[in-house]
N, C-alpha and C positions, 0 to 999 in steps of 0.2 A: 704441518703447514695449515691443514684444513680446519684444526682446532683454532689456531691463531686468527684466521680469517672469520672463522664463526663468531670469536670473541669480538673482532673489531666490526663485524658487519652486524652482528646480532641474531644471525639465522645460520644453522646449519645448511638449510636448504640452499640459501642464497649463497653460502661459502662454496658449496658443491657445484653450482652453476658458474660462479666466477672462476673456479679452478679450471672448469671444462673450457671456459671463454680463454683463459690465459694459456691452456695448452694448445688451443686453435691459433691463437696469437703467436707463439713460438713456432709453429710450425711454418709461418709465412716468412719467406727471406728478409732480413733486415740488416741495417749497417750499424753494429754496435762493436764497441771495443771489447777488449779483454774484461770480464767480469770477475771482479776481485772476491765478491761476496754473494755467490750464486741464490742462496737462501734469501738474502735481503733483497736481492734484484727481482725474484718471483713475487716475493710479497709486495714488493712496489707496483710491479705490473698489474698483479690481481687487485690492489688497492685501487689503482687508476682505471682498470676496466669497470670496478663496481661504482666508481664516481661517475664515469661516462653513462653508466647504465642507469644510475639514479636521474642524472640530468635528463636523458632521453626520457623516461618514464615521467618525470614532472613536466616537461615540455608537452608529451603527448597528452596528459591529464588536462593541462591547462588549455590546450587546442579543443580538447572535448567539451570543457566547461564552456568555452567560448562559443563552440558550435551551438549548444544548447541555448545560451544567453542570446545569441543572434538568430535562433530559430532555424538553423540549417537542418535540425535533426528531424527525421520523419516520425511523427508522433502518432501516425495512424495505427489503429490496432492491428495485431496480426491476425490472421485467420481464425485461430481458436477464440480468440477474445471477441471477435465479430460473431462467432457463432454462440458464444455464450450469452452475449448480450442480446441476440436476436430471442433465444430460449427464454432468456429472462423476462424480455419484453413481452413476449406470447403468453407466458405464465401470469403476468400481471395483468395484462388486458383480458385474459379468460377470468381471473379473479375479480376485475374491476366491473365486468359485464354481468357478474352474479350478484353485486351489490344492488340494493333497491335503488331507485331514481333519488330519493332523498340523502342517502347516505353518499352516493356519487356526487351530488352537488354541493354536499358539506365537505367532502374531502377535497375537491377542486378549489372550492371558494377559500378554504383554510390553508390548504398546503401549497396550492399553485398560484393563486391570486394573493395569497398573504393577508387574506381579510381576518378580522378579530372575531372571536366568537360571539361577543355580544352584539356586533352587526349583523351576523348571521341570523342570530336567535330573533333578533327584533324583525328582520327581513321575514323570517318563517313563522313568525307568532309563536316561537317556543321560548322555553327558559334556556339560558347559558348552559346550566347544567345537563339538559337534555341534549343540547348541541354536542357538548363534550363526550357524553355516553356514545352517541351516534357516531363521532368522530373516532372515538377509541375502538369501537366495534370494527368499523372500516379499515383502520390502520392494523389492527390485529389480523383481520381476515386476508389483507393483502401481504402482511408478513408471513402468514401461514401459507399462502399461495405461492411465495417465493422461497419457501422452506428457511427463511431467516428468523433470528432472535428478535424479538420486539423490544424496544425501548420505550417505556412508559412514561409519559410526561404529566400524566394525571394522577391525583390521588396523594396520599402521604409518601413521603420519601422512603427509601427501602429501610432504613433504621427505625422508622415509625409505623411500620406495618403493623397490622395485627397479627398475633400468634398464629391464626389460621394461615395466612399467606405469606409464609417464610419460606417458601419453595424457590430454587433458582430459576425456574420457568415461570412465565406467565401463565395464568389459568385461561383457558379458551373459552371466550364468551358465550352464552346460550343466547340464540338469536330465535325470538318468537316472530310468528308469521303477523301478529298485529302490530309489531314493530315497522313494518313495511308502509303503513299508511300515514 
């Protein structure tokens, strides 16, 4: 019977669960007349239990989706996520504080305010290429402070890079003291 149910339901585990439910169902007193074909009767009961289970599960899923859509789900982070976020914020803050004032300004203007590189360059009296280099160093240092991989948006695409820079990790930029001015 288990094999027959497994074929019908598509899962041996599910067939086992349904058979267990069928056994529990048969333990309850019920008014039934004489059963002429016990195997067919048990298979019908088990199939009906499986159908009811599927319906319950589908209803439960649709209710949970509805709760999410209506905003009833508490999306507040759990304590572990809160702790991780605080630690990440502190690491980023410490790294940001180590940047030169000019790099801090360029990073905020470019990434937080969404200003264009050419506008920042004109304001600071520098070339757009120089601003790109400063921004790249600032982003790389922040990425290293957070211990994350750095996605480069500057320079040639990975397939067009020179043969010297074909490694999977981005090279760490060398920061000179005279860059801070």
